[in-house]
MARBA-3410 file (N, C-alpha, C, O; in Angstrom, 1 decimal):
118
-8.7,76.9,-15.3,-7.4,76.5,-14.7,-7.6,75.6,-13.5,-6.8,74.8,-13.2 ~ -8.7,75.8,-12.8,-9.0,74.9,-11.6,-9.1,73.4,-12.0,-8.5,72.6,-11.3 ~ -9.7,73.2,-13.1,-9.8,71.8,-13.6,-8.5,71.2,-14.0,-8.2,70.0,-13.7 ~ -7.7,72.0,-14.6,-6.3,71.6,-15.0,-5.5,71.3,-13.8,-4.7,70.3,-13.7 ~ -5.6,72.2,-12.8,-4.8,72.0,-11.6,-5.2,70.7,-10.8,-4.4,69.9,-10.3
-6.6,70.5,-10.8,-7.1,69.3,-10.1,-6.6,68.0,-10.9,-6.2,67.1,-10.3 ~ -6.6,68.1,-12.2,-6.1,67.0,-13.0,-4.6,66.7,-12.8,-4.2,65.6,-12.6 ~ -3.9,67.8,-12.7,-2.4,67.6,-12.4,-2.2,67.0,-11.0,-1.3,66.2,-10.9 ~ -3.0,67.4,-10.0,-2.8,66.9,-8.7,-3.2,65.4,-8.7,-2.5,64.6,-8.1 ~ -4.3,65.0,-9.4,-4.7,63.6,-9.5,-3.6,62.8,-10.2,-3.3,61.7,-9.7
-3.0,63.3,-11.2,-1.9,62.6,-11.9,-0.7,62.4,-11.0,-0.1,61.3,-11.0 ~ -0.4,63.4,-10.2,0.7,63.3,-9.3,0.5,62.3,-8.2,1.3,61.4,-7.9 ~ -0.8,62.3,-7.7,-1.1,61.3,-6.7,-1.1,59.9,-7.3,-0.7,58.9,-6.6 ~ -1.6,59.7,-8.5,-1.6,58.4,-9.2,-0.2,57.9,-9.4,0.1,56.8,-9.2 ~ 0.8,58.8,-9.7,2.2,58.4,-9.9,2.8,58.0,-8.6,3.5,57.0,-8.5
2.4,58.7,-7.5,3.0,58.3,-6.2,2.4,57.0,-5.8,3.2,56.2,-5.3 ~ 1.1,56.8,-6.0,0.6,55.5,-5.6,1.2,54.4,-6.4,1.4,53.3,-5.9 ~ 1.4,54.6,-7.7,2.0,53.6,-8.6,3.4,53.2,-8.1,3.7,52.1,-8.1 ~ 4.2,54.3,-7.8,5.5,54.0,-7.3,5.5,53.2,-6.0,6.3,52.3,-5.8 ~ 4.5,53.6,-5.1,4.4,52.9,-3.8,4.1,51.4,-4.1,4.6,50.5,-3.4
3.1,51.2,-5.0,2.8,49.8,-5.3,3.9,49.0,-5.9,4.1,47.8,-5.5 ~ 4.7,49.6,-6.7,5.9,49.0,-7.3,6.9,48.6,-6.2,7.4,47.5,-6.3 ~ 7.1,49.5,-5.3,8.0,49.2,-4.2,7.5,48.1,-3.3,8.3,47.2,-3.0 ~ 6.2,48.0,-3.1,5.6,46.9,-2.3,5.8,45.6,-3.1,6.1,44.6,-2.5 ~ 5.6,45.6,-4.4,5.7,44.4,-5.2,7.1,43.9,-5.1,7.4,42.7,-5.0
8.1,44.8,-5.2,9.5,44.5,-5.2,9.8,43.8,-3.8,10.5,42.8,-3.7 ~ 9.3,44.4,-2.7,9.5,43.9,-1.4,8.9,42.5,-1.3,9.5,41.6,-0.7 ~ 7.7,42.3,-1.8,7.1,41.0,-1.7,7.9,40.0,-2.5,8.0,38.9,-2.0 ~ 8.4,40.4,-3.7,9.2,39.4,-4.5,10.4,39.1,-3.7,10.8,37.9,-3.7 ~ 11.1,40.0,-3.1,12.3,39.7,-2.3,11.9,38.8,-1.2,12.7,37.8,-0.9
10.8,39.0,-0.5,10.4,38.1,0.6,10.1,36.7,0.1,10.5,35.7,0.8 ~ 9.5,36.6,-1.0,9.2,35.3,-1.6,10.5,34.6,-2.0,10.6,33.4,-1.8 ~ 11.4,35.3,-2.6,12.7,34.7,-3.0,13.4,34.3,-1.8,14.0,33.2,-1.8 ~ 13.4,35.1,-0.7,14.0,34.7,0.5,13.4,33.4,1.1,14.1,32.5,1.6 ~ 12.1,33.4,1.1,11.4,32.2,1.6,11.7,31.0,0.8,11.9,29.9,1.3
11.7,31.1,-0.5,12.0,30.0,-1.4,13.5,29.5,-1.2,13.7,28.3,-1.1 ~ 14.4,30.5,-1.0,15.8,30.1,-0.8,15.9,29.5,0.6,16.7,28.5,0.8 ~ 15.2,30.0,1.5,15.2,29.4,2.9,14.6,28.0,2.9,15.2,27.1,3.6 ~ 13.6,27.8,2.2,12.9,26.5,2.1,13.9,25.5,1.4,13.9,24.3,1.8 ~ 14.6,26.0,0.5,15.5,25.1,-0.2,16.7,24.7,0.6,17.3,23.6,0.5
17.1,25.5,1.6,18.3,25.2,2.4,17.9,24.2,3.5,18.8,23.5,4.0 ~ 16.7,24.1,3.9,16.3,23.1,4.9,15.8,23.6,6.2,14.7,24.1,6.2 ~ 16.7,23.6,7.2,16.3,23.9,8.6,15.7,25.3,8.8,16.1,26.2,8.1 ~ 14.7,25.4,9.7,14.1,26.7,9.9,15.0,27.6,10.6,14.8,28.9,10.5 ~ 16.0,27.2,11.4,16.9,28.0,12.1,17.8,28.8,11.0,18.0,30.0,11.2
18.1,28.1,10.0,18.9,28.7,8.9,18.0,29.7,8.1,18.5,30.7,7.7 ~ 16.7,29.4,8.0,15.8,30.3,7.3,15.7,31.6,8.0,15.9,32.7,7.4 ~ 15.6,31.6,9.3,15.5,32.8,10.1,16.8,33.6,10.1,16.8,34.8,10.0 ~ 17.9,32.8,10.1,19.2,33.4,10.1,19.4,34.1,8.7,20.0,35.2,8.7 ~ 19.0,33.5,7.7,19.1,34.1,6.3,18.3,35.4,6.2,18.7,36.3,5.6
17.1,35.3,6.8,16.3,36.5,6.8,16.9,37.7,7.6,16.9,38.8,7.2 ~ 17.5,37.3,8.8,18.1,38.3,9.6,19.3,38.9,8.9,19.6,40.1,8.9 ~ 20.1,38.1,8.2,21.3,38.5,7.5,20.9,39.4,6.3,21.7,40.3,6.0 ~ 19.8,39.3,5.8,19.4,40.1,4.6,18.9,41.5,5.0,18.8,42.4,4.2 ~ 18.8,41.7,6.3,18.4,43.0,6.8,16.9,43.2,6.9,16.4,44.2,7.3
16.1,42.1,6.6,14.7,42.2,6.7,14.3,42.0,8.2,14.9,41.2,8.9 ~ 13.3,42.8,8.6,12.8,42.7,9.9,12.0,41.4,10.0,11.0,41.2,9.2 ~ 12.3,40.5,11.0,11.7,39.2,11.1,10.7,39.3,12.2,11.0,39.5,13.4 ~ 9.4,39.1,11.8,8.3,39.0,12.8,8.1,37.6,13.1,8.5,36.7,12.4 ~ 7.4,37.3,14.2,7.0,35.9,14.5,6.3,35.2,13.3,6.4,34.0,13.1
5.4,36.0,12.7,4.7,35.4,11.5,5.6,35.0,10.4,5.4,33.9,9.8 ~ 6.6,35.8,10.1,7.5,35.5,9.0,8.3,34.3,9.4,8.6,33.4,8.6 ~ 8.8,34.2,10.7,9.5,33.1,11.1,8.7,31.8,11.0,9.3,30.8,10.6 ~ 7.5,31.8,11.4,6.6,30.7,11.4,6.4,30.3,9.9,6.4,29.1,9.6 ~ 6.1,31.2,9.1,5.9,30.9,7.6,7.1,30.3,7.0,7.0,29.3,6.2
8.3,30.7,7.4,9.6,30.1,6.9,9.7,28.7,7.4,10.1,27.8,6.7 ~ 9.3,28.5,8.7,9.4,27.2,9.2,8.5,26.2,8.5,8.8,25.1,8.2 ~ 7.2,26.7,8.3,6.2,25.8,7.6,6.7,25.5,6.2,6.5,24.4,5.7 ~ 7.2,26.5,5.5,7.7,26.3,4.1,8.8,25.3,4.1,8.9,24.4,3.2 ~ 9.7,25.3,5.1,10.8,24.3,5.2,10.2,22.9,5.4,10.7,22.0,4.8
9.2,22.8,6.3,8.6,21.5,6.5,7.9,21.0,5.2,8.0,19.8,4.9 ~ 7.3,21.8,4.5,6.6,21.4,3.3,7.6,21.0,2.2,7.4,20.0,1.5 ~ 8.7,21.7,2.1,9.8,21.4,1.2,10.4,20.0,1.5,10.8,19.2,0.7 ~ 10.6,19.8,2.8,11.2,18.5,3.3,10.2,17.4,3.0,10.7,16.3,2.5 ~ 9.0,17.6,3.2,8.0,16.5,2.9,7.9,16.2,1.4,7.8,15.1,0.9
8.0,17.3,0.6,8.0,17.1,-0.9,9.3,16.4,-1.3,9.2,15.5,-2.2 ~ 10.4,16.7,-0.8,11.6,16.0,-1.1,11.6,14.6,-0.7,12.1,13.7,-1.5 ~ 11.1,14.2,0.4,11.1,12.9,0.9,10.0,12.0,0.2,10.3,10.8,0.0 ~ 8.8,12.5,0.0,7.7,11.7,-0.5,7.3,12.0,-1.9,6.7,11.1,-2.6 ~ 7.6,13.2,-2.4,7.2,13.5,-3.7,5.8,14.0,-3.8,5.3,14.3,-4.9
5.2,14.2,-2.7,3.8,14.7,-2.6,3.8,16.1,-2.0,4.2,16.3,-0.9 ~ 3.2,17.0,-2.7,3.2,18.4,-2.2,1.8,18.7,-1.6,0.8,18.2,-2.1 ~ 1.8,19.5,-0.6,0.6,19.9,0.1,0.0,21.0,-0.8,0.7,22.0,-1.1 ~ -1.3,20.9,-1.1,-1.9,22.0,-2.0,-1.9,23.4,-1.3,-1.9,23.4,-0.1 ~ -1.8,24.4,-2.1,-1.6,25.7,-1.5,-2.9,26.2,-0.8,-2.8,27.2,0.0
-4.0,25.6,-1.0,-5.2,26.1,-0.4,-5.3,25.6,1.1,-6.2,26.1,1.8 ~ -4.5,24.8,1.5,-4.4,24.4,2.9,-3.6,25.4,3.7,-2.6,25.9,3.2 ~ -4.0,25.6,4.9,-3.2,26.5,5.8,-2.0,25.7,6.2,-2.1,24.7,6.9 ~ -0.8,26.2,5.9,0.4,25.5,6.2,0.7,25.3,7.7,1.3,24.3,8.1 ~ 0.1,26.2,8.6,0.3,26.0,10.0,-0.7,25.0,10.6,-0.4,24.5,11.7
-1.7,24.6,9.8,-2.7,23.7,10.3,-2.5,22.3,9.8,-3.1,21.3,10.4 ~ -1.7,22.1,8.8,-1.6,20.8,8.2,-0.2,20.3,8.3,0.8,21.0,8.0 ~ -0.1,19.0,8.8,1.3,18.4,8.9,1.6,17.8,7.6,0.9,16.9,7.1 ~ 2.6,18.3,6.9,2.8,17.8,5.5,3.2,16.3,5.4,2.9,15.7,4.4 ~ 3.9,15.8,6.4,4.2,14.4,6.4,3.0,13.5,6.6,2.9,12.5,5.9
2.1,13.9,7.4,0.8,13.1,7.6,0.0,13.2,6.3,-0.7,12.3,5.9 ~ 0.0,14.4,5.7,-0.8,14.6,4.5,-0.3,13.7,3.4,-1.0,13.0,2.7 ~ 1.1,13.6,3.3,1.7,12.7,2.3,1.4,11.3,2.5,1.1,10.5,1.6 ~ 1.4,10.9,3.8,1.1,9.5,4.2,-0.3,9.2,3.8,-0.6,8.1,3.3 ~ -1.2,10.1,4.1,-2.6,9.9,3.8,-2.8,9.8,2.3,-3.6,8.9,1.8
-2.1,10.6,1.5,-2.3,10.5,0.0,-1.7,9.2,-0.5,-2.3,8.6,-1.4 ~ -0.6,8.7,0.1,-0.1,7.4,-0.4,-1.1,6.3,-0.1,-1.3,5.4,-1.0 ~ -1.7,6.3,1.1,-2.7,5.3,1.4,-3.9,5.4,0.5,-4.5,4.4,0.1 ~ -4.3,6.6,0.2,-5.5,6.8,-0.7,-5.2,6.3,-2.1,-6.0,5.6,-2.8 ~ -3.9,6.5,-2.6,-3.6,6.0,-3.9,-3.5,4.5,-3.9,-4.0,3.8,-4.9
-3.0,3.9,-2.8,-3.0,2.4,-2.8,-4.4,1.8,-2.7,-4.6,0.8,-3.3 ~ -5.3,2.5,-2.1,-6.6,2.0,-1.9,-7.4,2.0,-3.3,-8.1,1.1,-3.6 ~ -7.2,3.0,-4.1,-7.9,3.2,-5.3,-7.2,2.7,-6.6,-7.7,2.9,-7.6 ~ -6.0,2.2,-6.4,-5.3,1.8,-7.6,-5.8,0.5,-8.2,-5.5,0.2,-9.4 ~ -6.4,-0.3,-7.4,-6.9,-1.6,-8.0,-6.0,-2.7,-7.7,-4.8,-2.5,-7.3
-6.4,-3.9,-8.0,-5.6,-5.1,-7.7,-4.8,-5.4,-9.0,-5.2,-5.2,-10.1 ~ -3.6,-6.0,-8.7,-2.8,-6.5,-9.8,-3.1,-8.0,-9.9,-3.7,-8.6,-9.1 ~ -2.7,-8.5,-11.0,-3.1,-9.9,-11.4,-2.6,-10.9,-10.4,-3.2,-11.9,-10.1 ~ -1.4,-10.7,-9.8,-0.8,-11.7,-8.9,-1.2,-11.5,-7.5,-0.8,-12.4,-6.6 ~ -2.0,-10.5,-7.1,-2.4,-10.3,-5.8,-3.6,-11.1,-5.4,-4.5,-11.4,-6.2
-3.6,-11.5,-4.1,-4.7,-12.2,-3.5,-5.4,-11.3,-2.5,-4.7,-10.7,-1.7 ~ -6.7,-11.2,-2.6,-7.4,-10.3,-1.6,-7.5,-11.0,-0.3,-7.6,-12.3,-0.2 ~ -7.4,-10.3,0.8,-7.4,-10.9,2.2,-8.7,-10.7,2.8,-8.9,-11.1,3.9
END
């Protein structure tokens, strides 16, 4: 009986942990959806306002992440160049990154027939 009781306790703990993980995943998805919606709207002030309106507790880290996502979305909309996800969004200016990528493409694209080298 002791082995059966121990197994039953383990199963109960596993169910509780699974439910907890599912709740965390749902919360993360909601936060990601909020961040995506906030980035699509534009300004970072609107992003924080949208987060506050949703009832989510807004920490400085969340506010900064929303602001960085908005800057990256703006740079993508204006230039068509997205900052790779492996860069720290707080450390990279998306507009300067896009400008650097354009210069790199121009440098390596080669000469056209009508161009004269200087």
